[in-house]
C-alpha positions as CSV (number, residue, x, y, z in Angstrom):
1,M,-77.3,21.3,86.6
2,L,-78.8,19.0,89.1
3,E,-75.4,18.5,90.7
4,A,-74.8,22.3,90.8
5,L,-78.2,22.7,92.5
6,K,-77.1,20.1,95.1
7,Q,-74.0,22.2,95.7
8,A,-76.2,25.3,96.1
9,K,-78.3,23.6,98.7
10,N,-75.0,22.7,100.6
11,A,-74.2,26.4,100.6
12,Y,-77.7,27.3,101.9
13,A,-77.2,24.8,104.7
14,L,-74.0,26.6,105.7
15,D,-75.8,30.0,105.6
16,E,-73.9,30.9,102.4
17,V,-75.6,32.5,99.4
18,P,-76.9,29.4,97.6
19,V,-74.8,29.2,94.5
20,G,-73.4,25.9,93.2
21,A,-71.1,25.1,90.3
22,V,-69.9,22.0,88.5
23,I,-67.3,21.7,85.8
24,T,-67.3,18.8,83.4
25,Y,-64.7,17.5,81.0
26,N,-65.6,14.8,78.5
27,K,-69.0,14.5,80.2
28,Q,-67.3,13.7,83.5
29,V,-67.6,15.9,86.6
30,I,-64.1,17.0,87.5
31,A,-65.0,19.8,89.9
32,K,-67.9,20.8,92.2
33,A,-68.2,23.6,94.6
34,H,-70.5,26.0,96.4
35,N,-70.1,29.6,97.7
36,Q,-67.8,29.8,100.7
37,V,-67.4,33.5,101.1
38,E,-68.7,33.6,104.7
39,T,-67.0,30.4,105.7
40,L,-63.6,31.4,104.4
41,K,-64.0,35.1,105.0
42,D,-62.9,35.5,101.4
43,P,-64.8,37.7,98.9
44,T,-63.4,35.7,96.0
45,A,-64.6,32.3,97.3
46,H,-67.5,32.1,94.8
47,A,-68.5,28.6,93.6
48,E,-67.2,29.3,90.2
49,M,-63.7,30.4,91.4
50,I,-63.4,27.3,93.7
51,A,-64.5,25.0,90.9
52,I,-62.1,26.6,88.4
53,T,-59.2,25.9,90.8
54,Q,-60.3,22.3,91.3
55,A,-60.7,21.7,87.5
56,A,-57.3,23.2,86.8
57,N,-55.7,21.0,89.4
58,F,-57.5,17.9,88.1
59,L,-56.3,18.6,84.5
60,S,-52.9,19.9,85.6
61,S,-53.5,22.8,83.3
62,K,-54.5,26.5,83.5
63,W,-56.6,26.1,80.4
64,L,-60.1,24.5,80.6
65,H,-60.6,24.5,76.8
66,E,-62.9,21.5,76.5
67,C,-64.7,22.1,79.8
68,A,-68.2,23.3,80.6
69,I,-69.3,24.9,83.8
70,Y,-72.8,24.5,85.1
71,V,-73.7,27.2,87.7
72,T,-77.0,28.0,89.4
73,L,-76.7,31.8,89.0
74,E,-75.3,33.9,86.2
75,P,-71.6,34.5,86.9
76,C,-70.6,37.9,88.2
77,S,-67.9,40.0,86.6
78,M,-65.1,38.4,88.7
79,C,-66.2,34.9,87.9
80,A,-67.0,35.6,84.2
81,G,-63.5,37.2,83.8
82,A,-61.9,34.1,85.4
83,L,-63.8,31.8,83.1
84,V,-62.6,33.8,80.1
85,L,-59.0,33.7,81.4
86,A,-59.3,29.9,82.0
87,R,-60.5,29.6,78.4
88,I,-63.5,27.6,79.4
89,K,-65.6,26.4,76.4
90,R,-69.1,26.7,77.7
91,I,-71.1,28.3,80.6
92,V,-74.5,26.9,81.4
93,Y,-76.4,28.7,84.1
94,G,-79.8,28.7,85.8
95,A,-81.1,32.0,87.1
96,D,-80.2,35.4,85.6
97,D,-78.6,37.9,88.0
98,P,-80.1,41.3,87.2
99,K,-77.9,43.1,89.8
100,S,-74.4,41.8,88.9
101,G,-74.7,39.2,86.1
102,A,-71.8,39.4,83.6
103,C,-73.1,37.0,80.9
104,G,-75.6,39.4,79.5
105,S,-77.8,40.8,82.3
106,V,-75.6,43.8,83.4
107,L,-72.4,43.2,81.5
108,N,-71.4,40.7,78.9
109,I,-67.7,39.9,79.7
110,V,-67.8,36.4,78.2
111,V,-68.4,37.5,74.6
112,N,-66.5,40.8,74.8
113,Q,-64.8,41.3,71.4
114,G,-61.9,43.1,73.0
115,L,-60.9,40.0,74.9
116,N,-58.8,37.1,73.5
117,H,-61.4,34.4,74.3
118,S,-65.2,34.2,74.2
119,V,-67.4,31.6,75.8
120,D,-70.5,29.9,74.6
121,V,-73.4,30.6,77.0
122,Q,-76.7,28.8,77.6
123,K,-79.0,30.4,80.2
124,G,-82.2,29.4,81.9
125,V,-81.5,25.8,82.7
126,L,-83.6,24.9,85.7
127,D,-84.0,28.6,86.2
128,M,-87.1,28.3,88.3
129,E,-85.5,25.9,90.8
130,C,-82.3,27.9,91.0
131,G,-84.1,31.2,91.4
132,L,-86.5,29.8,94.0
133,L,-83.6,28.7,96.2
134,L,-82.1,32.2,96.1
135,T,-85.4,33.8,96.7
136,E,-86.1,31.6,99.7
137,F,-82.6,32.3,101.1
138,F,-82.9,36.1,100.9
139,D,-86.5,36.1,102.1
140,Q,-85.4,34.2,105.2
141,K,-82.5,36.7,105.7
142,R,-84.9,39.7,105.4
143,Q,-87.4,38.1,107.8
144,F,-84.6,37.5,110.3
145,L,-83.4,41.1,110.1
146,K,-87.0,42.5,110.3
147,K,-87.7,40.3,113.4
148,N,-84.5,41.4,115.1
149,R,-85.0,45.1,114.4
150,L,-88.4,44.9,116.2
151,N,-87.0,43.3,119.3
């Protein structure tokens, strides 16, 4: 999770929502990414989506059966769905996302009985650190907007 947090800080430095993700296979990091939605002008360029692509390329497989993803924020419905489709074994995340989390906060896509795969989930790993980074980012954005509205 510490490496995912480093990736989130990279996103912050680029003025992206600070979310980072790392995928491991046999305890080896095979993918690491951060949000690039603004940079790429692509609403699907979430850290998890980029990391899934990197891991699939590394393994030369569309299946990530024996992989775990470490992500600083609870995956959204798009990312959770992609993780189910990739057959990832485990999701470990930091902060809950009460607005769009799809691993139990708003939806629970990753353990939906109607789907053909479910994912083990561990939540709350370094949640304070992960959440603080997001809080700081959005506080800074709000302060900037407030300041510019007054001028």
